[in-house]
C-alpha positions in Angstrom: -138.6 -24.9 -198.3 -136.1 -27.7 -199.0 -135.9 -31.1 -197.4 -133.4 -33.9 -197.9 -134.9 -37.2 -199.2 -133.9 -40.4 -200.8 -137.1 -40.8 -202.7 -136.3 -40.4 -206.5 -139.3 -42.3 -207.8 -141.7 -39.3 -208.2 -142.5 -38.8 -211.9 -141.7 -35.5 -213.3 -144.3 -34.3 -215.9 -143.0 -34.4 -219.4 -142.6 -31.1 -221.1 -145.5 -30.6 -223.6 -144.8 -30.4 -227.3 -141.6 -32.5 -227.3 -141.6 -35.9 -229.1 -139.4 -38.6 -227.6 -136.7 -39.8 -230.1 -138.0 -43.4 -230.0 -141.5 -42.3 -230.8 -140.2 -40.1 -233.6 -138.4 -43.1 -235.1 -141.5 -45.2 -234.8 -143.6 -42.6 -236.5 -141.1 -42.3 -239.4 -141.1 -46.1 -239.8 -144.9 -46.2 -239.8 -145.1 -43.4 -242.3 -142.6 -45.2 -244.7 -144.5 -48.5 -244.3 -147.8 -46.9 -245.1 -146.3 -45.7 -248.4 -146.1 -42.6 -250.5 -149.8 -42.2 -251.0 -150.7 -42.1 -247.3 -147.8 -39.7 -246.6 -148.9 -37.4 -249.4 -152.5 -37.4 -248.3 -151.5 -36.5 -244.7 -149.3 -33.7 -246.0 -152.0 -32.1 -248.2 -154.7 -32.5 -245.5 -152.5 -30.9 -242.9 -151.7 -28.1 -245.2 -155.4 -27.4 -245.8 -156.2 -27.5 -242.1 -153.3 -25.1 -241.3 -154.5 -22.7 -244.0 -158.0 -22.8 -242.5 -156.8 -22.4 -238.9 -154.5 -19.5 -239.8 -157.3 -17.9 -241.7 -159.7 -18.3 -238.8 -157.2 -16.7 -236.3 -156.6 -13.8 -238.7 -160.3 -13.2 -239.2 -161.0 -13.3 -235.4 -158.1 -10.8 -234.8 -159.4 -8.6 -237.6 -163.0 -8.9 -236.2 -161.9 -7.9 -232.7 -160.0 -4.9 -234.1 -162.9 -3.8 -236.3 -165.3 -4.1 -233.3 -163.0 -1.9 -231.2 -162.8 0.7 -233.9 -166.5 0.7 -234.5 -167.3 1.1 -230.8 -164.7 3.8 -230.6 -166.3 5.8 -233.4 -169.8 5.3 -232.0 -168.7 6.4 -228.5 -167.0 9.5 -230.0 -170.5 10.5 -231.1 -173.0 9.2 -228.6 -171.4 10.8 -225.6 -172.5 14.2 -226.9 -176.1 13.4 -226.0 -175.4 13.2 -222.3 -175.0 16.9 -221.6 -177.8 18.0 -223.8 -180.3 15.5 -222.4 -179.4 16.7 -218.8 -180.0 20.3 -219.9 -183.4 19.5 -221.4 -184.4 17.7 -218.2 -183.6 20.7 -216.1 -184.8 23.4 -218.4 -187.9 21.6 -219.8 -190.3 24.2 -218.5 -188.5 27.3 -219.7 -186.7 26.4 -222.9 -185.2 29.3 -224.8 -185.0 28.7 -228.5 -181.9 30.8 -229.0 -180.1 29.0 -226.1 -181.1 25.6 -227.3 -179.9 26.3 -230.9 -176.6 27.8 -229.5 -175.9 24.6 -227.6 -176.8 22.4 -230.5 -174.6 24.5 -232.8 -171.6 24.0 -230.4 -172.2 20.3 -230.3 -172.5 20.0 -234.0 -169.4 22.0 -234.7 -167.2 19.7 -232.5 -168.8 16.4 -233.6 -167.8 13.9 -236.3 -170.3 12.0 -238.4 -173.3 14.1 -237.0 -175.8 15.3 -239.7 -178.2 17.1 -237.3 -179.8 17.2 -233.9 -183.5 17.2 -233.2 -185.5 17.9 -230.0 -189.0 16.7 -229.7 -191.4 17.9 -227.0 -193.8 15.0 -226.6 -193.6 13.3 -230.0 -193.4 16.5 -232.1 -190.1 17.9 -233.3 -189.7 21.5 -232.1 -185.9 22.2 -232.6 -183.6 21.1 -235.4 -179.9 22.1 -235.9 -178.8 22.8 -238.5 -182.1 23.8 -240.0 -180.8 24.1 -243.6 -181.6 20.9 -245.5 -183.6 19.6 -242.6 -186.7 21.9 -242.8 -189.0 19.0 -243.4 -188.1 17.7 -239.9 -189.6 20.7 -238.1 -193.0 19.9 -236.7 -192.6 16.2 -237.5 -195.0 14.1 -235.5 -193.3 10.7 -234.9 -196.6 8.7 -234.8 -197.2 9.8 -238.4 -193.8 8.2 -239.6 -194.3 4.4 -239.7 -190.6 3.8 -240.4 -189.6 5.5 -237.1 -192.5 5.4 -234.7 -192.1 1.8 -233.3 -188.5 2.5 -232.2 -189.4 6.0 -230.9 -192.2 4.4 -228.9 -189.8 1.7 -227.6 -187.3 4.4 -226.4 -190.1 6.4 -224.8 -191.7 3.5 -223.0 -188.5 2.0 -221.8 -186.7 5.2 -220.9 -183.5 3.7 -222.3 -181.5 5.2 -225.2 -181.6 3.2 -228.5 -179.6 3.3 -231.7 -181.9 3.0 -234.7 -181.2 2.4 -238.3 -180.0 2.9 -240.8 -183.4 4.3 -241.6 -184.8 6.6 -244.3 -185.1 10.2 -243.3 -188.0 12.5 -244.2 -185.5 15.1 -245.3 -183.8 12.5 -247.6 -181.1 9.9 -247.4 -180.6 7.2 -244.7 -178.8 7.5 -241.4 -178.4 6.0 -237.9 -180.5 7.8 -235.2 -179.6 7.8 -231.6 -182.8 8.3 -229.6 -182.4 9.5 -226.0 -185.7 9.8 -224.1 -185.9 12.9 -221.8 -187.5 12.0 -218.4 -188.9 14.6 -216.0 -189.7 13.2 -212.6 -189.5 9.7 -214.0 -192.0 10.4 -216.8 -191.4 10.8 -220.5 -191.3 14.5 -221.5 -189.6 14.5 -224.9 -186.9 13.0 -227.1 -183.4 14.1 -228.2 -182.3 12.6 -231.5 -178.9 12.6 -233.1 -178.9 11.8 -236.8 -175.6 10.1 -237.6 -174.1 9.8 -241.1 -173.9 6.0 -241.2 -171.8 6.0 -244.3 -169.2 8.3 -242.8 -169.1 6.4 -239.5 -168.9 2.9 -241.0 -166.4 3.9 -243.7 -164.1 5.3 -241.0 -164.3 2.2 -238.9 -164.2 -0.3 -241.7 -161.6 1.3 -244.0 -158.5 -0.4 -242.4 -160.0 -3.9 -242.5 -161.3 -3.5 -246.1 -157.9 -2.3 -247.2 -156.4 -5.5 -245.9 -158.4 -7.6 -248.3 -161.2 -8.6 -246.0 -164.9 -8.7 -247.1 -167.2 -7.3 -244.5 -171.0 -7.2 -244.0 -173.0 -6.0 -241.1 -176.5 -7.0 -240.1 -178.9 -6.1 -237.2 -180.7 -3.0 -238.5 -182.3 -1.3 -235.5 -180.1 -3.4 -233.1 -181.8 -6.7 -234.0 -178.6 -8.8 -234.3 -178.7 -11.9 -236.5 -182.5 -11.6 -236.9 -182.2 -8.2 -238.5 -181.5 -7.0 -242.0 -178.1 -6.6 -243.5 -177.4 -2.9 -243.8 -173.7 -3.0 -244.9 -172.1 -5.2 -247.5 -173.4 -8.4 -249.2 -176.0 -10.4 -247.3 -174.7 -13.6 -248.9 -171.5 -13.2 -247.0 -173.2 -14.4 -243.8 -173.7 -17.9 -245.3 -170.4 -18.1 -247.2 -167.8 -20.7 -246.3 -164.8 -19.5 -244.2 -166.8 -16.6 -242.7 -166.4 -15.5 -239.0 -169.1 -13.6 -237.0 -168.3 -11.0 -234.4 -171.0 -9.5 -232.1 -171.1 -5.7 -231.4 -173.2 -4.4 -228.6 -174.9 -1.1 -229.4 -177.4 0.9 -227.4 -180.7 -1.0 -227.3 -179.5 -4.0 -229.2 -176.7 -5.7 -231.2 -175.0 -5.8 -234.6 -173.3 -8.8 -236.1 -170.2 -8.4 -238.4 -169.4 -11.1 -240.9 -165.8 -11.2 -242.2 -164.2 -13.3 -244.9 -160.9 -13.1 -246.7 -161.2 -11.7 -250.3 -158.9 -14.3 -251.8 -159.1 -18.0 -251.0 -156.5 -20.5 -252.1 -157.3 -22.1 -255.5 -157.9 -25.8 -255.5 -155.0 -26.5 -257.9 -152.5 -25.6 -255.2 -153.6 -28.6 -253.1 -153.2 -30.9 -256.1 -149.7 -29.4 -256.7 -148.8 -30.3 -253.2 -150.0 -33.9 -253.9 -147.6 -34.0 -256.9 -144.7 -32.6 -255.0 -145.2 -35.1 -252.1 -145.3 -38.0 -254.5 -142.0 -36.9 -256.1 -140.1 -36.1 -252.9 -141.6 -38.6 -250.4 -138.7 -41.1 -250.5 -135.9 -38.4 -250.0 -137.8 -36.0 -247.8 -139.9 -38.3 -245.6 -138.3 -37.4 -242.4 -138.4 -33.6 -243.2 -142.1 -33.9 -244.1 -142.9 -35.7 -240.9 -141.1 -33.1 -238.9 -143.0 -30.4 -240.7 -146.3 -32.1 -240.0 -145.5 -32.4 -236.3 -144.5 -28.7 -236.1 -147.6 -27.6 -238.0 -149.9 -29.7 -235.8 -148.6 -27.8 -232.8 -148.7 -24.3 -234.2 -152.2 -23.6 -233.0 -151.4 -24.9 -229.5 -148.1 -23.0 -229.2 -150.0 -19.7 -230.0 -152.4 -20.2 -227.2 -150.8 -22.5 -224.6 -147.8 -22.4 -222.4 -145.2 -24.9 -223.7 -143.9 -25.8 -220.2 -147.1 -26.4 -218.3 -149.6 -27.0 -221.1 -151.9 -24.4 -219.6 -153.6 -21.6 -221.5 -151.2 -18.7 -221.9 -151.9 -15.0 -221.2 -153.4 -14.5 -224.7 -156.0 -17.3 -224.4 -156.8 -16.5 -220.7 -157.4 -12.9 -221.7 -159.7 -14.0 -224.6 -161.8 -16.3 -222.3 -162.2 -13.7 -219.6 -163.1 -11.0 -222.0 -165.8 -13.2 -223.5 -167.1 -14.0 -220.0 -167.1 -10.3 -219.0 -169.1 -9.5 -222.2 -171.7 -12.1 -221.1 -171.6 -10.8 -217.6 -172.6 -7.3 -218.8 -175.7 -8.9 -220.4 -176.5 -11.0 -217.3 -175.2 -9.0 -214.3 -176.8 -11.4 -211.9 -174.0 -13.9 -212.3 -170.9 -13.9 -210.1 -167.4 -14.6 -211.5 -164.2 -15.1 -209.6 -160.5 -14.4 -210.5 -157.7 -15.9 -208.4 -154.2 -14.5 -208.9 -151.6 -17.0 -207.5 -148.0 -16.2 -206.9 -145.6 -19.0 -205.8 -143.7 -18.2 -202.6 -140.2 -19.6 -202.4 -139.9 -20.3 -206.1 -136.8 -18.3 -206.5 -135.1 -20.3 -203.7 -135.9 -23.5 -205.5 -134.4 -22.1 -208.7 -131.3 -20.8 -207.0 -130.5 -23.9 -205.0 -131.6 -26.7 -207.3 -131.5 -25.1 -210.7 -134.0 -24.1 -213.3 -135.1 -27.7 -214.1 -136.3 -28.0 -210.6 -138.1 -24.7 -211.0 -139.7 -26.1 -214.2 -140.8 -29.2 -212.3 -142.4 -27.0 -209.6 -144.3 -25.1 -212.3 -145.5 -28.2 -214.0 -146.6 -29.8 -210.8 -148.3 -26.6 -209.7 -150.2 -26.5 -213.0 -151.4 -30.1 -212.7 -152.4 -29.7 -209.0 -154.4 -26.4 -209.5 -156.2 -27.9 -212.6 -157.1 -31.0 -210.5 -158.4 -28.9 -207.6 -160.9 -26.8 -209.6 -163.9 -27.6 -211.8 -163.4 -28.8 -215.4 -165.3 -25.7 -216.6 -162.8 -23.3 -214.9 -160.0 -21.7 -216.7 -156.5 -22.2 -215.3 -153.7 -20.3 -217.0 -150.1 -19.4 -216.5 -149.9 -15.6 -216.4 -146.1 -15.5 -216.5 -143.0 -16.6 -214.5 -144.3 -18.2 -211.3 -147.8 -16.5 -211.5 -151.0 -18.4 -212.3 -154.6 -17.3 -212.7 -157.9 -19.2 -212.1 -161.1 -17.8 -213.6 -164.5 -19.2 -212.5 -168.0 -18.4 -213.7 -171.2 -19.0 -211.8 -169.4 -19.0 -208.4 -171.1 -19.8 -205.1 -169.7 -17.2 -202.8 -170.2 -19.3 -199.8 -167.7 -21.9 -201.1 -165.0 -19.6 -202.2 -163.0 -19.8 -199.0 -163.1 -23.6 -199.0 -162.0 -23.6 -202.7 -159.1 -21.2 -202.0 -157.9 -23.3 -199.1 -158.0 -26.4 -201.4 -156.0 -24.7 -204.1 -153.4 -23.5 -201.5 -153.2 -27.0 -200.0 -152.4 -28.8 -203.2 -149.9 -26.2 -204.4 -148.0 -26.5 -201.2 -147.7 -30.3 -201.3 -144.0 -31.4 -201.4 -142.3 -32.2 -204.7 -139.5 -34.7 -205.3 -136.6 -33.8 -207.6 -133.1 -35.3 -207.9 -133.0 -36.8 -204.4 -134.4 -33.6 -202.9 -137.8 -32.7 -201.7 -139.0 -29.1 -201.8 -142.2 -27.2 -201.4 -143.4 -23.8 -202.5 -146.1 -21.6 -201.0 -149.0 -19.8 -202.6 -150.0 -16.2 -202.1 -153.5 -15.8 -203.5 -155.4 -12.7 -204.5 -159.1 -12.7 -205.1 -161.4 -10.5 -207.2 -165.1 -10.8 -207.9 -167.0 -9.7 -210.9 -168.9 -7.5 -211.1 -168.0 -6.3 -207.6 -164.4 -5.5 -208.3 -164.8 -4.6 -211.9 -166.3 -5.5 -215.3 -163.0 -5.8 -217.3 -160.0 -8.1 -217.0 -157.7 -5.1 -216.1 -159.9 -4.1 -213.2 -160.1 -7.6 -211.9 -156.3 -8.1 -212.2 -155.6 -4.9 -210.3 -157.9 -5.9 -207.4 -156.6 -9.5 -207.3 -152.9 -8.4 -207.6 -153.3 -5.9 -204.7 -155.0 -8.6 -202.5 -152.3 -11.1 -203.5 -149.6 -8.8 -202.2 -151.6 -8.2 -199.0 -151.9 -12.0 -198.6 -148.1 -12.4 -199.2 -147.4 -9.7 -196.6 -149.6 -11.4 -194.0 -148.0 -14.8 -194.8 -144.6 -13.3 -194.4 -145.6 -11.8 -191.0 -146.9 -15.2 -189.9 -143.6 -16.9 -190.8 -141.7 -14.3 -188.8 -143.9 -14.7 -185.8 -144.1 -18.5 -186.1 -140.9 -19.7 -187.8 -140.7 -23.4 -188.7 
């Protein structure tokens, strides 16, 4: 909607990340007045901070990729237990040894990283496949194996599958063991165990990261997280400088991955920068200052929208993924995603130009941010689309909050002797009701946003202004 106006005094938000020329000259003059030593110190310190920031981002990216590969490799193995455990629950009273071994043989043939399967009736192992090399496991009574009994008992008492290990095996070597309790009429009947070659599984998942010059260690034997033992890599890595930690949820617990770059910049490089700055300060002062300004903004540009200053899609996705991970551990919480699309934005661009559209986006960003809690995430998803993500939401106040957001978005904006306003079509998605991942929440919110847009369009047709 466009309205004529003579009011030209409304302040247009300044685009983020752009230094005014007067301020730039002032900074240059201040840098020159402070002298070569101060300029050199700033340059070297900025360089060191940039190296550390880039290293942190690279490690976090590598850690996320490694976690995804590790979970993928685990899931490719653990899903095999589902069908077999169902079979045992149904046929518990009439197990046929030949049939059991035929099923286990089929699973073993198609599986990666599996050393063997074992079925225990009660707490005594009655079936093992393959038998060769695992003869010692037949007849094994778990209470007689101190290294395995506590976790077997935990799985049996809880009725929940757990991933144990790596633990020593009675038939030799060490491995991960996936324990699936078999319940009959809600009571423990026996145990299905999958012995997983931990070296094979971890090597497959870690190979790519290790080849990129990243040192890796994993702790949390038996799913005990940071409190557990290190079972892969050097334990000292967890306390080394420049290390990043990444959590991995596994059945019945958690692992923690420590990552650190193999090569760190030698100290003499920083001193060399000191010398270069001292030599070139007088002739390259302006260039040095411009470089410092650019480098100071690199981290923000990677995660924030340059026009509105809001978190961009990458940062919003990371925050929501972290919240969803926490929600899976505490499903009693409620989270809310708002997907906001500006109505009439194209008309503003077409009639007043793209700078007016930029002004609308900047004002919208400021208004939405002011209308929600400081702890909420407000981001620009792209174009004229915004998202708001809220944790610990009171469902009873959601309608009032949405009305408040729509009200501030639709306030008029002054630009170049014109006054215009945009509308807001808003889609809502709750977690965990509408999904437990960002993609699921976006699909639900996007569909409801379009429903809201259609209803608003019908209302405008029925009641034109």
